[in-house]
Residue frames as qw, qx, qy, qz and C-alpha x, y, z in Angstrom:
[[0.224, 0.843, 0.420, 0.250, 116.51, 99.00, 113.55],
 [0.294, -0.918, 0.040, 0.264, 118.48, 101.50, 115.64],
 [0.548, -0.352, 0.498, 0.572, 121.74, 100.50, 113.91],
 [0.430, 0.489, 0.598, 0.467, 120.07, 100.84, 110.48],
 [0.005, -0.964, -0.261, -0.042, 118.94, 104.37, 111.42],
 [0.438, -0.752, 0.250, 0.424, 122.43, 105.29, 112.56],
 [0.542, -0.014, 0.596, 0.592, 123.88, 104.05, 109.27],
 [0.283, 0.744, 0.519, 0.313, 121.24, 106.03, 107.35],
 [0.177, -0.967, -0.053, 0.177, 122.19, 109.22, 109.22],
 [0.499, -0.514, 0.457, 0.528, 125.90, 108.67, 108.54],
 [0.490, 0.290, 0.656, 0.496, 125.11, 107.87, 104.90],
 [0.144, 0.906, 0.388, 0.090, 122.99, 111.02, 104.61],
 [0.257, -0.917, 0.131, 0.275, 125.79, 113.19, 105.96],
 [0.415, -0.506, 0.600, 0.460, 128.60, 111.58, 103.95],
 [0.659, 0.424, 0.597, 0.172, 126.89, 110.57, 100.69],
 [0.181, -0.359, 0.347, 0.847, 128.21, 112.25, 97.58],
 [0.080, -0.187, -0.716, -0.668, 125.35, 111.35, 95.24],
 [0.472, -0.119, 0.074, -0.871, 121.74, 112.47, 95.38],
 [0.769, -0.117, -0.531, -0.336, 120.29, 108.95, 95.01],
 [0.545, -0.042, -0.707, 0.449, 122.26, 107.86, 98.11],
 [0.058, -0.058, 0.382, -0.921, 121.04, 110.88, 100.07],
 [0.614, -0.120, -0.214, -0.750, 117.45, 110.30, 98.99],
 [0.722, -0.091, -0.685, -0.027, 117.71, 106.65, 100.04],
 [0.331, -0.034, -0.642, 0.690, 118.94, 107.73, 103.49],
 [0.295, -0.077, 0.143, -0.942, 116.11, 110.27, 103.82],
 [0.709, -0.136, -0.464, -0.513, 113.52, 107.60, 102.94],
 [0.629, -0.107, -0.722, 0.268, 114.90, 105.22, 105.58],
 [0.139, -0.030, -0.496, 0.857, 114.90, 107.95, 108.23],
 [0.452, -0.118, -0.117, -0.876, 111.37, 109.04, 107.27],
 [0.734, -0.178, -0.603, -0.258, 110.03, 105.50, 107.66],
 [0.496, -0.100, -0.674, 0.539, 111.76, 105.21, 111.03],
 [0.080, -0.047, 0.276, -0.957, 110.28, 108.52, 112.18],
 [0.612, -0.161, -0.300, -0.714, 106.75, 107.55, 111.14],
 [0.715, -0.156, -0.681, 0.032, 107.06, 104.16, 112.85],
 [0.322, -0.046, -0.576, 0.750, 108.36, 105.79, 116.03],
 [0.278, -0.096, 0.085, -0.952, 105.57, 108.37, 116.02],
 [0.693, -0.181, -0.477, -0.509, 102.88, 105.75, 115.46],
 [0.630, -0.144, -0.709, 0.284, 104.19, 103.60, 118.31],
 [0.143, -0.051, -0.458, 0.876, 104.16, 106.58, 120.65],
 [0.387, -0.090, -0.112, -0.911, 100.73, 107.84, 119.54],
 [0.826, -0.144, -0.245, -0.487, 98.91, 104.51, 119.90],
 [0.211, 0.307, -0.868, 0.328, 100.64, 102.75, 122.75],
 [0.427, -0.382, -0.819, 0.011, 98.77, 100.36, 125.07],
 [0.228, -0.541, -0.556, 0.588, 96.31, 102.18, 127.31],
 [0.094, 0.386, -0.090, -0.913, 95.83, 105.03, 124.86],
 [0.536, 0.542, 0.627, -0.162, 92.82, 105.37, 122.62],
 [0.079, -0.253, 0.485, 0.834, 92.73, 106.23, 118.95],
 [0.612, 0.402, 0.090, -0.675, 89.82, 107.05, 116.67],
 [0.714, 0.382, -0.462, -0.361, 88.82, 104.01, 114.62],
 [0.153, 0.313, -0.915, 0.203, 90.30, 101.46, 117.01],
 [0.794, -0.308, -0.346, -0.393, 88.41, 98.52, 118.49],
 [0.014, 0.382, -0.801, 0.460, 88.92, 97.16, 121.97],
 [0.750, -0.310, -0.502, -0.299, 87.38, 94.29, 123.87],
 [0.236, 0.213, -0.733, 0.602, 87.28, 93.57, 127.54],
 [0.354, -0.539, -0.751, 0.142, 85.30, 93.43, 130.75],
 [0.155, -0.743, -0.074, -0.647, 83.42, 96.41, 132.15],
 [0.540, -0.134, -0.629, 0.543, 84.90, 97.03, 135.60],
 [0.065, -0.400, -0.414, 0.815, 83.11, 100.28, 136.45],
 [0.085, 0.677, 0.575, 0.452, 80.01, 102.25, 135.49],
 [0.215, -0.045, -0.255, 0.942, 80.38, 105.94, 136.35],
 [0.389, 0.340, 0.268, -0.813, 76.93, 107.05, 135.18],
 [0.723, 0.422, 0.471, -0.278, 74.35, 106.30, 132.50],
 [0.706, 0.707, -0.028, 0.003, 76.77, 106.90, 129.63],
 [0.179, 0.768, -0.589, 0.174, 80.31, 106.28, 130.94],
 [0.975, -0.220, 0.002, -0.014, 82.08, 102.99, 131.66],
 [0.113, -0.729, 0.669, 0.089, 85.58, 101.70, 132.36],
 [0.956, 0.233, -0.129, -0.121, 86.72, 98.70, 130.34],
 [0.447, -0.618, 0.636, 0.113, 89.63, 96.40, 131.27],
 [0.739, 0.481, -0.388, -0.267, 91.21, 94.61, 128.30],
 [0.981, -0.046, -0.164, 0.093, 93.11, 91.30, 128.23],
 [0.597, 0.368, -0.321, 0.637, 96.42, 93.17, 128.78],
 [0.444, -0.580, -0.498, 0.467, 95.05, 94.69, 132.01],
 [0.147, 0.083, 0.097, 0.981, 94.82, 98.15, 130.42],
 [0.101, 0.638, 0.650, -0.400, 91.88, 100.29, 131.56],
 [0.107, 0.246, 0.417, 0.868, 89.96, 102.55, 129.20],
 [0.188, 0.480, 0.505, -0.692, 87.41, 105.14, 130.22],
 [0.104, 0.236, 0.725, 0.638, 84.70, 105.20, 127.56],
 [0.335, 0.341, 0.261, -0.839, 81.83, 107.61, 126.91],
 [0.486, 0.388, 0.779, 0.078, 78.93, 106.05, 125.03],
 [0.104, -0.064, 0.419, 0.900, 78.69, 107.70, 121.60],
 [0.203, -0.285, -0.566, -0.747, 75.60, 109.48, 120.27],
 [0.489, -0.649, -0.566, -0.137, 73.72, 109.49, 123.58],
 [0.058, 0.406, -0.426, 0.806, 73.60, 111.67, 126.66],
 [0.519, -0.458, -0.720, 0.054, 72.22, 110.25, 129.91],
 [0.354, -0.883, -0.085, -0.296, 71.04, 112.28, 132.91],
 [0.222, 0.542, -0.611, 0.533, 73.85, 113.35, 135.22],
 [0.430, -0.178, -0.835, 0.291, 73.91, 111.46, 138.54],
 [0.020, -0.232, -0.480, 0.846, 72.53, 114.49, 140.41],
 [0.398, 0.022, -0.301, -0.866, 69.63, 114.87, 137.95],
 [0.773, 0.058, 0.395, -0.493, 66.29, 113.10, 138.20],
 [0.950, 0.286, 0.063, -0.107, 66.69, 109.58, 136.75],
 [0.242, 0.769, -0.587, 0.066, 70.50, 109.91, 136.87],
 [0.379, -0.372, 0.819, -0.217, 70.90, 107.01, 139.30],
 [0.810, 0.271, 0.442, -0.275, 68.29, 104.96, 137.43],
 [0.643, 0.713, -0.257, -0.112, 70.22, 105.48, 134.17],
 [0.026, 0.632, -0.762, 0.142, 73.43, 104.34, 135.86],
 [0.607, -0.121, 0.725, -0.303, 71.69, 101.28, 137.34],
 [0.829, 0.468, 0.175, -0.252, 70.21, 100.32, 133.97],
 [0.495, 0.720, -0.486, -0.002, 73.61, 100.56, 132.27],
 [0.239, -0.491, 0.801, -0.247, 75.18, 98.56, 135.12],
 [0.775, 0.090, 0.542, -0.312, 72.57, 95.84, 134.70],
 [0.774, 0.610, -0.059, -0.159, 73.43, 95.65, 130.99],
 [0.653, 0.627, -0.364, 0.220, 77.23, 95.59, 131.13],
 [0.303, -0.744, 0.526, -0.280, 78.86, 95.54, 134.58],
 [0.513, -0.365, 0.777, -0.006, 81.28, 92.59, 134.86],
 [0.809, 0.451, 0.369, -0.075, 80.33, 91.64, 131.29],
 [0.481, -0.170, 0.510, 0.693, 82.58, 91.31, 128.25],
 [0.404, 0.826, 0.270, -0.284, 81.90, 93.97, 125.62],
 [0.597, 0.235, 0.327, 0.694, 83.34, 95.32, 122.39],
 [0.022, -0.847, -0.166, 0.504, 83.97, 99.01, 121.85],
 [0.566, 0.487, 0.314, 0.587, 84.42, 100.80, 118.54],
 [0.293, -0.572, -0.138, 0.754, 86.14, 104.12, 119.23],
 [0.384, 0.778, 0.420, 0.265, 84.53, 106.86, 117.12],
 [0.153, 0.830, -0.135, 0.519, 86.48, 109.70, 118.73],
 [0.582, -0.238, -0.495, 0.600, 88.56, 110.68, 121.75],
 [0.137, -0.919, -0.309, -0.202, 87.11, 113.56, 123.76],
 [0.149, 0.801, -0.291, 0.501, 88.95, 116.45, 125.40],
 [0.622, -0.611, 0.389, -0.299, 89.14, 114.46, 128.66],
 [0.057, 0.471, -0.875, -0.095, 90.93, 111.56, 126.94],
 [0.630, 0.112, 0.694, -0.331, 87.90, 109.29, 127.07],
 [0.070, 0.034, 0.827, 0.557, 87.08, 107.14, 124.09],
 [0.573, 0.255, 0.153, -0.764, 83.72, 108.06, 122.59],
 [0.018, -0.183, 0.961, 0.205, 82.55, 104.57, 121.71],
 [0.768, -0.038, -0.264, -0.582, 79.81, 102.39, 120.37],
 [0.278, -0.313, 0.856, -0.303, 79.51, 99.56, 122.89],
 [0.780, 0.033, -0.388, -0.489, 78.12, 96.16, 122.00],
 [0.370, -0.284, 0.837, -0.286, 77.54, 92.96, 123.97],
 [0.435, 0.203, 0.876, 0.038, 76.58, 89.81, 122.09],
 [0.168, 0.296, 0.591, 0.731, 75.76, 92.00, 119.07],
 [0.141, -0.835, -0.531, 0.044, 73.39, 94.18, 121.14],
 [0.252, 0.553, -0.031, 0.794, 73.93, 97.94, 120.74],
 [0.413, -0.442, -0.597, 0.528, 74.24, 99.04, 124.38],
 [0.043, -0.113, -0.018, 0.993, 74.08, 102.76, 123.52],
 [0.396, -0.212, -0.515, -0.730, 70.77, 102.18, 121.75],
 [0.499, -0.382, -0.772, 0.094, 69.54, 100.05, 124.67],
 [0.209, -0.305, -0.427, 0.825, 69.91, 103.07, 126.98],
 [0.247, 0.057, -0.206, -0.945, 67.75, 105.15, 124.62],
 [0.465, -0.222, -0.762, -0.393, 65.22, 102.30, 124.16],
 [0.445, -0.409, -0.728, 0.324, 64.72, 102.07, 127.92],
 [0.139, -0.899, -0.257, -0.328, 64.26, 105.81, 128.28],
 [0.659, -0.652, -0.043, 0.372, 67.50, 106.39, 130.19],
 [0.403, -0.324, 0.303, 0.800, 69.31, 108.55, 127.62],
 [0.430, 0.778, 0.079, -0.452, 68.65, 111.15, 124.98],
 [0.758, 0.383, 0.285, 0.445, 69.78, 110.68, 121.41],
 [0.309, -0.686, 0.069, 0.655, 72.52, 113.34, 121.34],
 [0.625, 0.662, 0.382, 0.160, 71.64, 114.67, 117.89],
 [0.011, 0.958, -0.214, -0.190, 73.98, 117.68, 118.08],
 [0.249, -0.581, 0.735, 0.244, 76.91, 115.28, 117.71],
 [0.641, 0.147, 0.753, 0.025, 75.15, 112.35, 116.09],
 [0.591, 0.756, 0.235, -0.155, 74.07, 114.24, 112.98],
 [0.116, 0.849, -0.473, -0.207, 77.75, 114.98, 112.23],
 [0.031, 0.509, -0.858, -0.062, 79.12, 111.46, 112.48],
 [0.571, 0.029, 0.768, -0.288, 76.50, 108.78, 113.08],
 [0.061, 0.053, 0.837, 0.540, 75.65, 106.60, 110.07],
 [0.408, -0.097, -0.180, -0.890, 72.19, 107.60, 108.71],
 [0.669, -0.236, -0.644, -0.288, 70.46, 104.26, 109.32],
 [0.497, -0.216, -0.654, 0.529, 71.78, 104.15, 112.87],
 [0.051, -0.031, 0.174, -0.983, 70.74, 107.79, 113.40],
 [0.558, -0.206, -0.381, -0.708, 67.18, 106.85, 112.37],
 [0.658, -0.244, -0.708, 0.078, 67.17, 103.85, 114.75],
 [0.317, -0.154, -0.520, 0.778, 68.20, 106.05, 117.68],
 [0.243, -0.070, -0.031, -0.967, 65.67, 108.76, 116.79],
 [0.644, -0.230, -0.545, -0.486, 62.90, 106.16, 116.52],
 [0.578, -0.213, -0.706, 0.350, 63.93, 104.59, 119.83],
 [0.094, -0.077, -0.375, 0.919, 63.78, 107.95, 121.60],
 [0.441, -0.130, -0.244, -0.854, 60.36, 108.70, 120.08],
 [0.682, -0.235, -0.661, -0.206, 59.03, 105.28, 121.17],
 [0.459, -0.187, -0.641, 0.587, 60.43, 105.63, 124.72],
 [0.079, 0.009, 0.173, -0.982, 58.99, 109.13, 125.02],
 [0.552, -0.178, -0.417, -0.700, 55.58, 108.01, 123.72],
 [0.723, -0.270, -0.636, -0.011, 55.51, 105.11, 126.20],
 [0.343, -0.817, 0.198, -0.418, 56.77, 107.39, 129.00],
 [0.924, -0.109, -0.258, 0.262, 59.64, 105.06, 129.84],
 [0.656, -0.077, -0.212, 0.720, 62.42, 106.01, 132.24],
 [0.200, -0.259, -0.139, 0.935, 63.16, 109.73, 132.29],
 [0.161, -0.241, -0.498, -0.817, 60.19, 110.36, 129.97],
 [0.310, -0.585, -0.734, 0.154, 57.90, 109.84, 132.97],
 [0.175, -0.628, -0.185, 0.735, 58.75, 113.49, 133.64],
 [0.473, 0.752, 0.426, 0.170, 57.02, 115.50, 130.93],
 [0.061, 0.988, -0.138, 0.034, 59.42, 118.40, 131.64],
 [0.880, -0.221, 0.152, 0.391, 62.57, 116.29, 131.52],
 [0.067, 0.938, -0.261, -0.218, 65.59, 118.57, 131.10],
 [0.863, 0.407, -0.203, 0.220, 68.31, 117.38, 128.73],
 [0.759, -0.460, -0.061, 0.458, 71.67, 116.98, 130.48],
 [0.491, 0.271, 0.131, 0.817, 73.39, 119.47, 128.16],
 [0.176, -0.746, -0.186, -0.615, 70.90, 122.18, 129.32],
 [0.730, -0.663, -0.165, 0.033, 71.34, 121.11, 132.94],
 [0.744, -0.140, -0.004, 0.653, 75.16, 121.34, 132.68],
 [0.249, 0.511, 0.165, 0.806, 74.88, 124.76, 131.03],
 [0.425, -0.786, -0.195, -0.403, 72.61, 126.00, 133.86],
 [0.807, -0.506, -0.110, 0.284, 75.06, 124.67, 136.46],
 [0.623, 0.136, 0.047, 0.769, 77.98, 126.47, 134.81],
 [0.038, 0.605, 0.160, 0.779, 76.13, 129.79, 134.91],
 [0.594, -0.725, -0.344, -0.055, 75.26, 129.50, 138.63]]
């Protein structure tokens, strides 16, 4: 391919006809796009819309995991459309433990919906066709993060998550045992202003 690109450059610079120049430009454009794509989505990097599979090798908190794929590449993933209590918050450790019980040392699939500013994949995690993100909400160990979910989450899925949160809250499961449970986004905001 490198030799073909070199010939295209020479042809572009020496061609006397416009069709020959255009042909050289097309070849160079294709090479540039291919090169850019290979650099942008190389192993170990995440891209919106990609799918990865592997074993969960770490659980950082109630909504963040590390996945190791078959090529031994690690990916830090944030569970999409939910927000679990921070570790220092009430129920933070319980949320982490519940997520660990669901996925630690288990094989999962991850659909990357976005890549956040920290380079983490924002992903929908499933294990044996079980929606792990939804499982955290069902058990009362995460909020449905509607601020982000209403922008990108499919409507039927949005309704499932909203219903799960309502049911967990009504049954006073997990963090909903605390009637004054503070959402993690408010807790983080309060910590930043201290």
